[in-house]
N, CA and C of each residue as an Amber inpcrd file, in Angstrom:
protein
   450
  81.3490000  43.0740000 -35.0010000  82.5760000  42.2780000 -34.1390000
  82.4530000  42.3600000 -32.3780000  81.6340000  43.4740000 -32.2990000
  81.5970000  43.3070000 -30.4110000  80.0860000  42.1040000 -30.7000000
  79.7140000  41.5290000 -31.4900000  78.2850000  40.8610000 -31.4550000
  78.8830000  39.5700000 -30.8970000  79.6540000  39.2340000 -32.1210000
  80.5350000  37.9740000 -32.0060000  81.0650000  37.7020000 -30.8560000
  82.4850000  38.8140000 -30.0520000  82.5910000  37.9430000 -28.6340000
  81.8700000  37.5960000 -27.4890000  80.4570000  38.5080000 -27.4090000
  79.7690000  38.7590000 -26.5060000  78.6990000  37.1830000 -26.9010000
  78.7570000  36.7480000 -27.4370000  77.7110000  35.2780000 -27.8360000
  78.4420000  34.8230000 -27.1660000  76.8950000  33.2850000 -26.7730000
  77.3700000  32.4970000 -26.1630000  77.7010000  31.3310000 -26.9910000
  78.4200000  30.3950000 -26.9490000  79.1570000  29.4840000 -26.9420000
  78.5890000  28.0050000 -26.6140000  78.0480000  26.9810000 -26.6420000
  77.8330000  25.8170000 -26.5200000  78.7230000  25.0200000 -26.2730000
  79.7170000  24.9920000 -26.1000000  80.2600000  23.6740000 -26.0520000
  80.8100000  23.0140000 -24.9500000  80.2080000  21.4080000 -25.5410000
  79.7010000  20.7340000 -24.2860000  81.4950000  20.1970000 -23.3510000
  81.5580000  20.2480000 -22.3930000  82.8140000  20.3480000 -21.2760000
  82.4220000  19.9680000 -19.7780000  83.6530000  19.7380000 -19.1940000
  83.4740000  19.3420000 -18.0450000  82.0300000  19.1820000 -16.7620000
  82.2250000  20.9060000 -17.1920000  81.1940000  20.8540000 -16.1490000
  80.2000000  20.1160000 -16.8880000  79.1960000  20.0990000 -17.9670000
  77.8360000  18.9280000 -18.1210000  77.6770000  18.0180000 -17.1040000
  79.1850000  16.9540000 -17.1400000  79.5870000  15.7370000 -16.3730000
  79.0220000  16.7430000 -15.6500000  79.1210000  16.5790000 -14.1250000
  79.3350000  17.3710000 -13.4010000  77.5830000  17.9160000 -13.2860000
  77.6480000  18.8030000 -14.2430000  75.5560000  18.6860000 -13.7590000
  75.1330000  17.5940000 -13.6430000  74.9570000  16.7180000 -14.8880000
  74.5670000  15.6850000 -14.4860000  74.6840000  14.8390000 -13.4510000
  75.0930000  14.8490000 -12.9410000  75.6340000  14.2690000 -11.6710000
  74.8800000  15.0390000 -10.7370000  74.4140000  16.0020000 -11.0020000
  74.4870000  16.4480000  -9.9090000  72.6950000  16.4630000  -9.9510000
  72.6720000  16.5090000 -11.2150000  70.7360000  16.1070000 -11.2370000
  70.1560000  14.1750000 -10.6000000  70.7790000  13.5040000 -11.4660000
  70.7320000  12.8260000 -10.5840000  71.6230000  11.7760000  -8.9030000
  71.5060000  12.6970000  -8.9860000  71.8910000  12.5090000  -7.5240000
  70.4020000  13.8770000  -6.6570000  70.4360000  14.7310000  -6.5510000
  69.2350000  15.2370000  -6.5190000  67.6540000  14.4690000  -6.6760000
  67.5470000  13.8890000  -7.9050000  66.1920000  12.7360000  -8.3730000
  66.7740000  11.5830000  -6.7520000  67.0610000  11.6460000  -6.4890000
  67.6710000  10.4130000  -6.0170000  67.6740000  10.5100000  -4.5420000
  67.8450000  11.9200000  -4.3140000  68.0830000  12.4960000  -2.6880000
  65.8870000  12.3900000  -3.0490000  65.3830000  13.0720000  -3.4010000
  63.6840000  14.2240000  -3.6440000  63.1510000  12.3320000  -4.3890000
  63.5040000  11.2860000  -4.3540000  63.0100000  10.6340000  -4.7240000
  62.9300000   9.4920000  -3.4300000  63.6530000  10.0280000  -2.0070000
  64.3420000   9.3000000  -1.3540000  63.4590000   9.5150000  -0.1020000
  63.2030000  10.9230000  -0.0160000  62.4400000  11.9210000   0.8620000
  61.4550000  12.1260000   1.1610000  61.0370000  12.6090000  -0.9510000
  59.6730000  13.3830000  -0.6490000  58.5690000  12.6630000  -1.4990000
  59.1740000  11.5820000  -2.2360000  58.0720000  10.8400000  -3.7050000
  57.7190000  10.0930000  -3.4260000  59.0880000   9.0640000  -2.4570000
  58.8170000   7.5360000  -2.1410000  57.5710000   7.9500000  -0.9300000
  57.5470000   8.7360000   0.2160000  56.3240000   8.2640000   1.2510000
  56.0920000   9.6430000   0.6510000  55.7280000  10.4580000   0.3250000
  54.0970000   9.8980000  -0.8320000  53.4600000   9.3520000  -1.8390000
  54.8740000   8.6090000  -2.3580000  53.4530000   7.8310000  -3.1080000
  53.0010000   5.9210000  -1.7990000  54.2010000   5.9320000  -1.3230000
  53.5140000   5.5830000   0.3350000  52.0070000   5.1300000   0.6570000
  51.8300000   6.9760000   0.9880000  50.3710000   7.7430000   0.8530000
  49.1010000   7.4500000   0.4590000  49.5850000   8.4910000  -1.2880000
  49.0260000   7.6520000  -2.0350000  48.4540000   5.6320000  -2.3800000
  49.4270000   5.3990000  -1.8230000  48.7540000   4.0000000  -2.0620000
  48.4890000   3.5470000  -0.7660000  48.2490000   4.1290000   0.4010000
  47.9320000   3.1560000   1.0910000  46.4420000   4.0030000   1.0230000
  46.0750000   5.1440000   0.7450000  45.3140000   5.7390000   0.7070000
  44.1870000   5.3770000  -0.1730000  44.8730000   3.8690000  -1.9330000
  43.9940000   4.0510000  -3.0220000  43.7610000   2.3790000  -2.2630000
  44.7880000   1.6360000  -0.8420000  43.5970000   0.4990000  -0.6640000
  42.7690000   0.8080000   0.7450000  41.9810000   2.1070000   1.1170000
  42.0330000   2.1310000   2.0860000  39.9370000   2.5340000   1.3260000
  40.9230000   3.7870000  -0.1170000  39.6030000   4.0090000  -0.3060000
  38.5120000   2.9540000  -1.3950000  39.3490000   2.1770000  -1.5740000
  39.0350000   0.2130000  -2.1810000  37.9440000  -0.7900000  -1.1230000
  38.9760000   0.0460000  -0.5770000  37.5650000  -1.0690000   0.9170000
  37.2350000  -0.4790000   1.5010000  36.9740000   0.8130000   1.0680000
  35.3750000   1.3470000   1.5600000  34.9350000   1.5330000   0.8360000
  35.3840000   1.0130000  -0.3000000  34.6050000   0.4960000  -1.5170000
  33.9220000  -0.0220000  -0.9560000  34.7960000  -1.0480000  -1.3980000
  33.6620000  -2.4170000  -1.6350000  32.5970000  -2.9620000  -0.0630000
  33.5860000  -2.0520000   0.8310000  32.2850000  -1.4820000   2.2760000
  31.0910000  -0.8480000   1.6140000  31.3560000  -0.0870000   1.1990000
  29.8510000   0.7630000   0.7310000  29.0550000  -0.0780000  -0.5210000
  29.4500000  -1.0030000  -1.0510000  28.7870000  -2.2660000  -2.4780000
  28.4650000  -2.9980000  -1.0500000  28.8670000  -3.6350000  -0.3350000
  28.2460000  -4.1630000   0.3470000  27.0370000  -3.5120000   1.5590000
  27.5110000  -3.0300000   2.5270000  25.6900000  -2.4070000   3.0730000
  25.4180000  -1.9140000   1.6000000  25.5280000  -1.6110000   0.3640000
  25.0930000  -0.6200000  -0.5390000  23.8720000  -2.4920000  -0.7400000
  24.2730000  -3.1160000  -0.9500000  23.7230000  -5.0700000  -1.3940000
  22.8750000  -5.7360000  -0.2250000  23.4060000  -5.0850000   0.5740000
  22.0380000  -5.4720000   2.2580000  21.3260000  -4.6950000   1.6540000
  21.6660000  -3.4370000   1.7600000  20.3070000  -2.6670000   1.7290000
  19.7570000  -3.2580000   0.5840000  20.4230000  -3.2650000  -0.0420000
  18.2150000  -3.5810000  -1.3110000  18.2750000  -4.9920000  -1.1410000
  18.8810000  -6.0830000  -0.0380000  17.9180000  -7.3630000   0.0170000
  16.7640000  -6.4630000   1.3860000  18.0470000  -5.9020000   1.9010000
  15.8870000  -4.9610000   2.8520000  15.5480000  -4.5470000   2.5610000
  16.1100000  -3.8610000   1.4760000  14.7570000  -3.0380000   0.4950000
  13.5570000  -4.2120000  -0.1970000  13.6460000  -5.1320000  -0.5720000
  13.1940000  -6.2250000  -1.0970000  12.1190000  -6.6870000  -0.3650000
  13.4350000  -7.6180000   0.8060000  12.3840000  -8.0550000   1.8300000
  11.3370000  -7.9150000   2.5790000  11.3950000  -6.1360000   2.1010000
  10.6350000  -4.8400000   3.3460000   9.3140000  -4.7340000   2.4970000
   9.9740000  -5.1780000   1.0580000   8.7240000  -4.7270000   0.3040000
   7.5940000  -5.6380000   0.1610000   8.5850000  -7.4770000   0.0380000
   8.0420000  -8.5970000   0.1370000   7.1230000  -8.9930000   1.2110000
   7.3490000  -8.3130000   2.2590000   6.4830000  -8.1700000   3.4730000
   5.8540000  -7.1690000   3.4460000   6.2270000  -5.8380000   2.3780000
   4.9720000  -4.9400000   2.9740000   3.6050000  -5.5190000   1.8910000
   3.5740000  -6.2420000   0.1600000   2.9150000  -7.0930000  -0.2530000
   2.7500000  -8.2240000  -0.0090000   2.5980000  -8.7740000   1.2110000
   2.2280000  -9.9260000   1.6560000   1.5160000  -9.2960000   2.7610000
   1.6070000  -8.3630000   3.6860000   0.5800000  -8.1330000   5.1010000
  -0.8230000  -7.0080000   3.8450000   0.0160000  -6.5750000   2.4770000
  -1.7200000  -5.6510000   2.3410000  -2.1250000  -7.3020000   1.7350000
  -1.8180000  -8.4460000   0.4810000  -3.0960000  -9.1980000   0.6740000
  -3.6070000  -9.7100000   0.9160000  -2.8640000 -10.0320000   2.5220000
  -3.2950000 -10.9910000   3.7250000  -4.5870000  -9.8700000   4.4310000
  -4.0960000  -8.8710000   4.3470000  -5.1440000  -7.6830000   4.8050000
  -6.4040000  -7.7270000   3.5190000  -6.1860000  -7.6140000   2.4320000
  -7.0270000  -7.6160000   1.7960000  -7.9100000  -8.4200000   1.4630000
  -7.2780000  -9.8980000   2.4250000  -7.7960000 -10.7490000   2.2090000
  -8.4340000 -11.0640000   3.7740000  -8.2020000 -10.5260000   4.2390000
  -9.3750000 -10.7040000   5.5320000 -10.1570000  -9.7930000   5.9400000
 -10.0950000  -8.8180000   4.4470000 -11.1280000  -7.2290000   4.3860000
 -12.3280000  -7.8920000   3.7140000 -11.3070000  -8.9450000   2.9980000
 -13.6320000 -10.0030000   2.0410000 -13.8470000 -10.5260000   2.7830000
 -13.0820000 -11.0470000   3.6130000 -13.8830000 -12.3040000   4.3980000
 -14.6230000 -11.9710000   5.5240000 -13.8700000 -10.5820000   5.3930000
 -14.9880000 -10.0530000   7.2100000 -16.2450000  -9.3290000   6.2810000
 -16.0040000  -8.3510000   5.0540000 -17.2860000  -8.4400000   4.3990000
 -17.8840000  -8.9350000   3.7860000 -17.5200000 -10.7900000   3.3850000
 -18.4260000 -11.8280000   2.5000000 -19.0230000 -11.6420000   4.1460000
 -18.3660000 -12.1240000   5.5940000 -19.1060000 -11.7310000   6.7190000
 -20.3190000 -11.5100000   6.6630000 -19.5100000 -10.4490000   6.7690000
 -21.3180000  -9.6720000   6.9320000 -22.0870000  -9.4320000   5.8880000
 -21.4830000  -9.3050000   4.9390000 -23.3790000  -9.9650000   3.6110000
 -23.7120000 -11.1250000   4.0560000 -23.1840000 -12.1100000   4.9160000
 -24.3420000 -13.1260000   5.1380000 -24.9430000 -13.1010000   6.4140000
 -24.3780000 -12.2580000   7.3680000 -25.0590000 -11.9570000   8.6660000
 -26.5080000 -10.9000000   8.3040000 -25.9130000  -9.6690000   7.6020000
 -27.0100000  -9.3650000   7.0970000 -28.1110000  -9.9840000   6.2490000
 -27.8990000 -11.2970000   5.1230000 -29.1870000 -11.9420000   4.8230000
 -29.2420000 -12.7270000   5.6460000 -28.7180000 -12.9720000   6.3130000
 -29.5510000 -13.9880000   7.8380000 -30.2440000 -12.9250000   8.4680000
 -30.5420000 -11.5770000   8.4500000 -31.3710000 -10.9370000   9.4450000
 -32.4660000 -10.4860000   8.0460000 -31.3390000 -10.2000000   7.1910000
 -33.1450000  -9.7960000   6.3790000 -33.7140000 -10.7790000   6.3890000
 -34.0740000 -12.3390000   6.2180000 -34.1720000 -13.4120000   6.3380000
 -34.9480000 -13.4640000   7.6600000 -34.1130000 -13.0160000   8.6540000
 -35.1780000 -13.1750000   9.3540000 -36.0890000 -11.9420000   9.7720000
 -35.8580000 -10.6400000   9.3550000 -36.5450000  -9.8540000   9.6650000
 -37.9810000 -10.0750000   8.2490000 -37.8840000 -11.3070000   7.8170000
 -38.7560000 -10.8640000   5.8760000 -39.7730000 -12.5080000   6.5220000
 -39.4000000 -13.1180000   7.3020000 -40.5790000 -14.4360000   8.2520000
 -40.7860000 -13.7030000   8.9930000 -40.3680000 -12.8260000   9.8910000
 -41.4740000 -12.0380000  10.9210000 -42.3330000 -11.2670000  10.5650000
 -42.7560000 -10.7580000   9.3830000 -43.5810000 -10.1710000   8.4660000
 -44.1990000 -10.6180000   7.8930000 -43.7860000 -11.7860000   7.1900000
 -44.4520000 -12.3430000   6.6910000 -45.2280000 -13.4210000   7.9250000
 -44.8630000 -13.8800000   9.0550000 -45.7170000 -14.1530000   9.9820000
 -46.6350000 -13.0010000  10.6560000 -46.2950000 -12.0900000   9.9040000
 -47.7090000 -11.0290000  11.3060000 -48.6440000 -10.2340000  10.1720000
 -47.7070000 -10.9120000   8.1680000 -49.1040000 -10.0310000   7.8740000
 -50.0190000 -11.2050000   7.7650000 -49.5060000 -12.5080000   8.6140000
 -50.5830000 -13.8120000   7.6480000 -51.1430000 -13.9020000   9.2730000
 -51.3200000 -13.1980000  10.1560000 -51.8460000 -13.2180000  11.3890000
 -53.0180000 -12.0460000  11.7690000 -52.4560000 -11.3800000   9.7000000
 -53.2330000 -10.0240000  10.3450000 -53.9070000 -10.3650000   8.9290000
 -53.4780000 -11.5580000   7.5920000 -54.5490000 -11.8650000   6.8130000
 -55.6540000 -12.3520000   8.0020000 -55.4560000 -13.5510000   9.1430000
 -56.0310000 -14.3650000   9.6250000 -57.2350000 -13.2440000  10.3750000
 -56.9000000 -12.8010000  11.1870000 -57.2670000 -11.5210000  11.7880000
 -58.4000000 -10.5720000  11.0750000 -57.7100000 -10.1630000  10.2020000
 -58.8340000  -9.3950000   9.2620000 -59.7150000 -10.4800000   7.9220000
 -60.3060000 -11.3340000   8.2430000 -60.8180000 -12.9510000   7.9630000
 -61.4660000 -12.6250000   8.4660000 -60.7660000 -12.8530000   9.6310000
 -62.0760000 -13.4470000  11.3090000 -63.2140000 -12.7890000  11.2190000
 -62.4660000 -10.8560000  11.0630000 -63.2540000 -10.0720000  11.4370000
 -64.0040000  -9.3380000   9.9600000 -64.4000000  -9.8870000   8.7040000
 -64.5640000 -10.3370000   7.9880000 -66.1160000 -11.0190000   8.3530000
 -65.4830000 -12.1100000   8.7100000 -66.5330000 -12.8030000   8.6760000
 -67.1080000 -12.7240000   9.3410000 -67.0520000 -11.9260000  11.0590000
 -67.3190000 -11.5690000  12.1320000 -68.5900000 -10.4010000  11.4250000
 -68.1910000  -9.3320000  10.6010000 -68.4830000  -8.6260000   9.9680000
 -70.0550000  -8.9810000   8.6710000 -69.2030000  -9.8550000   8.1650000
 -70.6260000 -10.7820000   7.1400000 -72.4700000 -11.1790000   8.1210000
 -71.4920000 -12.1560000   9.1180000 -72.3530000 -12.8130000  10.1420000
 -72.7890000 -11.5890000  10.7460000 -72.5260000 -10.3070000  11.1190000
 -73.3930000  -8.9340000  11.5140000 -74.0870000  -8.4660000  10.6010000
 -73.6010000  -8.2900000   9.1410000 -74.6930000  -8.2640000   8.2540000
 -75.6620000  -9.1080000   8.0530000 -74.6530000 -10.0450000   7.7500000
 -76.3150000 -10.8600000   7.5310000 -77.6030000 -10.5820000   8.0110000
 -77.2390000 -10.6950000   9.4780000 -78.6110000 -10.8440000  10.6300000
 -79.0560000  -9.1070000  11.2060000 -78.1250000  -8.3410000  10.5070000
 -78.7370000  -7.2810000  10.5570000 -79.7700000  -6.5280000   9.4090000
 -79.3410000  -7.3810000   7.7450000 -79.6760000  -7.8380000   6.5930000
 -81.2200000  -8.7460000   7.3030000 -80.8940000  -9.6540000   7.3850000
 -82.3150000 -10.1800000   8.2550000 -84.1690000  -9.2560000   8.4310000
 -83.2570000  -8.3880000   9.4690000 -83.3490000  -7.3760000  10.3450000
 -84.5450000  -6.5510000  10.0940000 -83.5640000  -5.8800000   8.6870000
 -84.3900000  -4.3590000   8.1430000 -85.1310000  -5.4370000   7.1660000
 -84.9280000  -6.8220000   6.3110000 -85.4300000  -7.1780000   6.0070000
 -87.1820000  -6.8980000   5.9430000 -87.1810000  -7.2690000   7.0430000
 -88.3870000  -7.7780000   8.0230000 -89.0720000  -6.6190000   8.4150000
 -88.5160000  -5.8480000   8.7470000 -88.6900000  -4.0350000   8.5610000
 -89.2880000  -3.8090000   7.8550000 -89.0630000  -3.8480000   6.5940000
 -88.7190000  -2.9440000   5.4360000 -90.3790000  -4.1270000   4.6440000
 -89.8510000  -5.0610000   5.1620000 -91.3950000  -6.3140000   4.6370000
 -92.5310000  -5.8100000   5.3530000 -93.1090000  -5.6250000   7.0540000
 -93.6150000  -5.3010000   7.4400000 -94.1010000  -3.6800000   6.8000000
 -92.9670000  -2.8850000   6.8070000 -93.5140000  -1.5090000   6.4440000
 -94.1990000  -1.9010000   5.1340000 -94.0890000  -2.2220000   4.5910000
 -94.2350000  -2.6800000   2.9720000 -96.3080000  -2.5340000   2.7880000
 -96.0960000  -4.6490000   3.5940000 -97.1700000  -4.3310000   3.8510000
 -98.0980000  -4.5180000   5.0180000 -97.4660000  -3.3980000   5.9680000
 -97.8560000  -2.7100000   7.6410000 -99.0710000  -4.2220000   7.7400000
 -97.9620000  -5.0400000   7.4640000 -98.2790000  -6.2400000   8.6360000
 -97.1240000  -6.8200000   9.4990000 -97.1220000  -7.4620000  11.1420000
 -95.8810000  -8.2470000  11.1000000 -95.8940000  -9.3820000  10.2110000
 -94.4350000 -10.2460000  10.5060000 -93.8950000 -10.7860000   9.5300000
 -93.8090000 -11.8300000  10.6480000 -93.6960000 -11.5700000  11.1730000
 -93.2130000 -12.5050000  12.3530000 -94.1450000 -13.8310000  12.6910000
């Protein structure tokens, strides 16, 4: 029996309506004073973040465009540099060939002059040898015959 008297019995009565009314008033007051300003702050923050995100996307797109422009200009500059290098190399080769040709011509002229001088020397030596051979043959003939041949 003792347990039956101390047990709680839940029977809805008028106080239940009062509690529900207090809860509804507290929810209304909390919504107005706390939740509404927090929701406004959150919505402003979301708007600001979405604005900054779109600004970041615009800046990222501009960066990509500038990077593309830079890479294109760099490629063109490299290509132009390679073409300039090739043209300079070709010009240097032409200059080298011109110098080699001039040196070959000069050497050819010097060789021709040296050949001509050698032929002249050969002719002079041949005349000297012929004259000397004539003298020696006369001398030898005189010694063999023991008389003058002239």
